[in-house]
N, C-alpha and C positions, 0 to 999 in steps of 0.2 A: 592255560596249557597244564597238563599233568606232568610233573617232574619225574624223571627216571631216578628214583632214590638209590636203587642198587645199580651200579655202573658196570660191574664185572659179570661176565658169564661164568657160571659155576658149573663145572662138568662133574657129574656124579657117575662114577663108573662102578659097576657091580659085575659079578661073575657073569659072563656071557651077555652083558648088556651095558650100554652107556647112554645116558640121557642128558641132554644139554638143558640147563636151567636158564631161563631168560629173565631179564629184569621186569619187575612188575611196576606199572605206572600208578602212583597213588598221590592223593592229597591227604594231609594229616592235620587235624584240628584238635587243640588241647585246652582243657581248663584244669588248673592245678592250684594246690594250696600255696604254691610259690608265686602265683599272680597271673598266670595265663588265663585269658577269658575268651574261649573259642578262638584262640590264636592259631594261625596257620604255622606249622613247624616245618622247616625245610632243611635244617641242619641237625645231624644226629651224631652221637659219639658212641658207637656200638662197643659193647664189652665182648670179651672172648666167648662167653657162654650165652646163647640166645634161646629163649623159649620158642619152640616150634609150634606155630598156630596154623593149622590147616583149614582152609575154607572149602566147603563142600556144597556148591550150588545145586548139585543134582539131588541133594536131600532137601525136600521142600516140606514146610509145615503150614501154619495158618497164614491166611492173607490178612494183612494189617490195615486197620481202619484209619489210624493216625494217632496223634498226640495233641494235648492242649490243656486248657484251663477253663475256668467257669466265670460266666457273667453273673454277677450278683448285684443287688441294689447297693450294697456297701461299696463295691468297686466303682460302680457307675456314678454314685453320688460324689465320690472323691474326684473322679475325672471331671465332673461338672464344676468343681471348685478350682480347677487348674486353668491356666491360660490355654488358648487353642494350640499354641506351639508345644507346650508340655504334654497336653492331652494327646496330641498326635504322636509325640515322641514315644509315649507308652504304647499306644495301639500299633504304631509302626513296628515297635520292638516285638510285639506279639504276632502280628498278622502280615507284615510285608515279607517279600522274598528276601530282602536283606536282613530281616529279623528272624525270629523263631519260626515264622510261617506256620502257625497253628492250623491244624486241619480237623480236630475233633474237640468239641466243647460241650459244656453243660450249663443249664440255667435252672432256676427254681420256678415252680408254678405257684403263684401267690407267695406269701411271706415265708422266710426261714430265719434262722438265728442271725445271718448276715443281711438282714433287712433293717430298715430304720425303725420299724414298728410292726405289730401284728396286723395283717390284713388278709382278706379273702376276696375272690372275684364274685362270690355269691353272698352278698351281705344281708339279703332278706330271707328270714327263716321260712322254711316250708315252701319256698319258691320251686315247686316240683318241676316246672318247665324251664327254669332258669331264665325267666324273662328279664330279670334285673342283672344278669351276668355282665361284668365290666372289667376290663384290664386297664382302666384309667390310671391306676396307681403306677403302672409300669411305664407310662408314656413320658414321664418327666426325666427319669434317669436311665432305667434299664434298657428300654427299647432304643433310645438314641445311641447308647454304647454299642449294642449289637449291630445297628445299621451302619455306624461309622466303621466298625470292624469289617463288615461286608464290603464297604466301598474300598477298603485297603487291600483285602485279600484277593489275589489274582485268581487262584484256583477255587476259592470258596471253602467252606468248612461245614461239617455236620454239627447239629445241635441235639443233645439229649436233654429233655426237660423232666424235672422231678417235682412232684408235690411233697411238701413236708407233712401236710395234714389235709384232710378234707375240710370243707367249711364246718366250723364248730357245731352248728345246729344239726349236722348229720351224725354226730357222735353221742355216745352214751353219757359223757361228762359235760357236753355242751361247751367245751373249752378248746383253745388252740393247742394246749400241751397235753399229751397223753390221751387216753380214751380209745374206744373202738368204734368203728363204723357200724351204725345200726342197720340190720338187714333190710328194713323198709326203704333205706336210702341207697341201696346198691345200684339201682338203675339211674338215679339222678346223679350219683357221683360219677358213673360211667359217662353220662351226658356232659358232665363238667369238663372232662378231658377233651371231648369233641368240640365243645364251645371254645376252649382254649386254643386248639389247633386252628380253628376257623378265624378267631380274632387275631392271632399272630400272623396268619397268612394274609389277612387284610392289611397288615402293617408291612408286608413284604418280607416276612420272616417264615421260612419253611422249617418245621421241626422234623428232624430225621427219626428220632426215637423218644420213647417215654419210659421212665421207670414207674412202677405202680405206686410206690411210696418210698420216701427216704427213710432208711433205718427202721424197718417194721418191728424190730425187736425192742424199739424204744431207745431213749437216750437219758434215762434216769429222771424223766419228767422235768427236764431243764428248759427245753424250747420246743417249737412246733413238732408234733409227732402224731401218728395214728398207728396203733398196734395191730398187726396182722400175724397170725400163725401161718406156717407154710400152707396148711389146708385152706385157711380162709382166703389167702391171696390167690391160690390156684382156683378156687371156686369163683372168686370175683372176676378173674380174668377169663375163665372158661365160659361162664354163663352171663356175664354182664359187660365187662370192658371190651373184650374181643368182639363179640357180636355188635356192640354199639358202634365201634369204630368201623367195622366192616359195613354196616348198614349206612353210615354217614359218608362213606367214600374215603375213609382214612386207612384202608386196609394195608397200604404200603408203609405206614408208620410202624416202626419196630417197637415191640413191647418187651421190656427187660424186667425180669423178676428179681426179688430179694433186695439188693441195694444196701448191703451192710458188710460186716467183717467176715473174714474168710474161714474161721474155725467152724462155723455152722454150715458151710457150703454143702456138705454131703446130705444133710437132712432136707435142705431146701431142694437140692437137685433130685433126690429120691421122690419128693412129692410133686414138684413141677413136671418132671419128666417121667412120671410113673407109667404113662401109656400115651397112645396117640391122641386121645381125647384131652387129657390134662395138659399136654404139651402143645396142642394145636396152635394156640395164639401166642405162645411165648417164643420170641426170637432169640432169647438168650438170658444171661445172668449178669447183673451188675454187682460189683464188689467194692469194698473199701479196705483200708490198710490199718485201721486204728487198734487192732488187737495186739500188735507187737511193734517195737521200735527196730527190730532186726529180722524177724522171721517173716518170710513172705508166703509161708504155708504151701510149698510145692506139692505136697501129697494131696491137699484139698483141691488145688487147682487141677491136678492130674485126674483126680476122681471125677470132678465135675465135667471136664472135657470128655472123659471116657464114657460118662453117662449119656451124653448127647453131643457127639462129635461135630454135628452140623449146626449147633447153636453158638451164638456169640458168647464171649466172656469179656466184659469190659470193666476196667477199673474206672469208676466214676467219681471217686473223691479221695483225696489225700492232702494232708498239709502237716506242717510242724505245729501241732496244736498245743494249747495251754502255755504259750510263750508270748511275751511281748517282744516285738522285733528289735534286733540289735542294729542300730543305725550306722551306716557307713563303716562297718566293721567286718570286712570279708573274712578275716582270720577266724572269727567266732563260728562261722558256718562250717568250717572244716574241723572244729574241735568237738570232742565228745562231752559237751556240756549241756546240751538241750535235754529237757525232760518233757514227758507228755502227761496226759490225764492219769495214766496208770501208775506213774511214779508216786502219786499221793493216794489214789483211790482204788487201785486194783486189789482184788482179794489176795490173800496170802498165797494160794496155789497158783495164781496168775502173775504174781509180782515179778518173777524171773523174766517175763516177756517184756518188761518195761524198764530196762536200764537206761542210763544216760547214753546219748548218741550224738553223732555228727549229722546235722541236716543234709549236707552234701552226700555223705556216705549212705544215708538212709534212702534218699531219692535214687541215687545211681543203682544201689543194690536192688531196690524193689522193682524198678523199671526193667532192669536186665532179668531179674528173677521171674517176673511176670511174663516177659516175652518168651523166655525159654520154657515156660510151662503153659503155653497155649492161650494166653491172654491176647485179645485182638486189638485193644486200644487202651490208652492210659491217659486219664484226665485228672489234672491237678484241681485244687479247690480255688479260692479267690485269686483273681489275677492281680488285684491291687488292694492293698490295705495301708493304713496310716501308721504313724510311729507308735501308736498305742496297740495296734493289732486289731483295729476295728475300722469303721463303726460296726457295732453289734449290739442289738437291743438288750441281750442277756449279759453283755460284758464277757463274752466267751472269746478272749483274745487269742489270735493265731498269727502265724507268719504267712506271707505271700511272696512269690518270686520278685515282685516289684513293690517297694515301699515308697510312699510319698509323704512329704511334709506339705500339706495343702496350704498352710499359712505362709511358709517361706518359699513356696513354688519350687521345691526341690524334689528330684526323682532319684531313687536308688535302685539300680538293678543288682539284686543280690546274687551270690554264686549259684543259688538254686535256679535262677533264670537261665543261666548258661548250661546247667545240667539238663534242663528241659529242652533247650535248643539243640543239644547234641543229638537228640532223638528226633524231635519234631521237624527240624530243618533238613535233615539228611535221610530220614526214613519216611518215604512219602506214601500216601494212601494207595492201596493196591500192591504194596511191596509184599513179597513172600519171605517169611523167615526161613533161613536156610541153615544147613548143618555146619558144624565146625568141630575141630578137635583141639582141645586145650589141655595139655598135660599138667599145667601149673595151677593148682587149686587155690592159690593165694590171689589169682587174678580172676575177674569175671569178664566173660565175653558173650556177645550175641552178634548175629549177622543177619542181614536181610538184602534181598535183591529187589531193586526198585523197578517199576514198569519200564523205565528207560534203559534197563539192564545194568546200570551201575550197581555196585555192591557197597553197602555201608557196614563196616565192622566197628562195633563199639566195645572199647576195652576199658575196664576200671581197675586201676592199681591202688588199693587202699593201704599198701605197705609204706614203710619209711625209707624204701630204697628204690631208685630208678631201675627200670628193667629194660633189657634188650629183647626185642621180639623179631622173629623171622616169620613173615606171613607167606604162606604157600598157597597158590591157586593153580592147580594143574601143574604145568612145567614152568610156571613163572613164580618168582619170589622177590621179596625185598626185605631188607633189615632196617628196622627203626628202633628208636628208644622212646619209652614213656617215662615221664618224671615220677618221682615219688608222690603219693597222694594226688593222683591225677586221673582224669577221664579223657579218653581220646575217641574221636570218630575218624576212621580211616576210610576214604572213598577210593574205591578201585574202579577204574573205567574199563 
């Protein structure tokens, strides 16, 4: 039952008019630095001055695809080292209705940095018909993780799949790391995606979308990559990948271009969406967040949306990178002590984009900022890592929302897990982002109306003071409070 938080009828009388304000039925869930973890809040202590937040369901924006994380060989191999009970606890936490109920996910096509080793599905050089294509490497860890998640998820989830590199023999440097796809292999690389879709379908796994390549600008020649310019990727999709998938019966599989950081979005959008021919096979743009620890680049997101309003824009990767996880230390995730790759390696002119940050603040700020600037879905990186921040063949340690000690059989749901759940659990696929008015710029707000007509309002208070909020929807309102340094999801029925 939804509790009537506001019990008094408030009569607002104006000259020549008088409108009766009715109580608004809500449920409120909070995660806070003080210890709440998606805790339902039923008692409030309103202050005299309240921030008036107006919800405007008549203002409708993008339709949301969902939220979630990524299936990686690293995560899957760790789950295989846990007992069935602990393994199920993690996957229930992500995919059950009682958990975060993830609805949009990603996985890698052949190896990535969060694999146990380098591998390709096409191991035989110059196998132009890919007769030796095999996904055998994925059958031990990765595919079982996906299939168990499928068995848990009641509504199912979409999967976006991304190659980090073409098979090395197709590239000019013949290596997993760096290099460019040689033109004579354009068609066979296009066939590679089709073979992947077919092989996974035989395993009972349908792939909803593909990105052309992960991080086409490169990653400093550190782990698997293949370099594409915007023009090269657009040509590859227009003349090779799109026609190949169409011919092979995969025309409904979405093709997402780019798949890297946001500052470069305009030049990629200008090239991909230049005209009807260049944009024909692109269903949208994939983006990452690693260019800044605080800036979500709203101007770049707006530009990309305006360039192609009917195309998707999906956040396909984000994590607290270049960090070894802090174990069973919730407080650390709320402190501005984390550093990213740019703390050490960014150029002088970009250094300001990489200050220390709070992982919780960064996640909440970026997700809300993305939603309010036309992003259709938001996918985190690894679902599970160990206390080292791996396994990772390159030793590129990172955080995940769930950390496990595979030797001690212990599982730690970090505060970032609860941040993700504030969105994934309560904003469901098919929800429409809706309008709101928020006069207090120290608070971040977003709102969406679900297919069942419930409204989810997510509020982030990064300040050191609790705040009183009055939510107004038509002639209904309620007054609630949000703790200092807290994230709330308010469900309005």
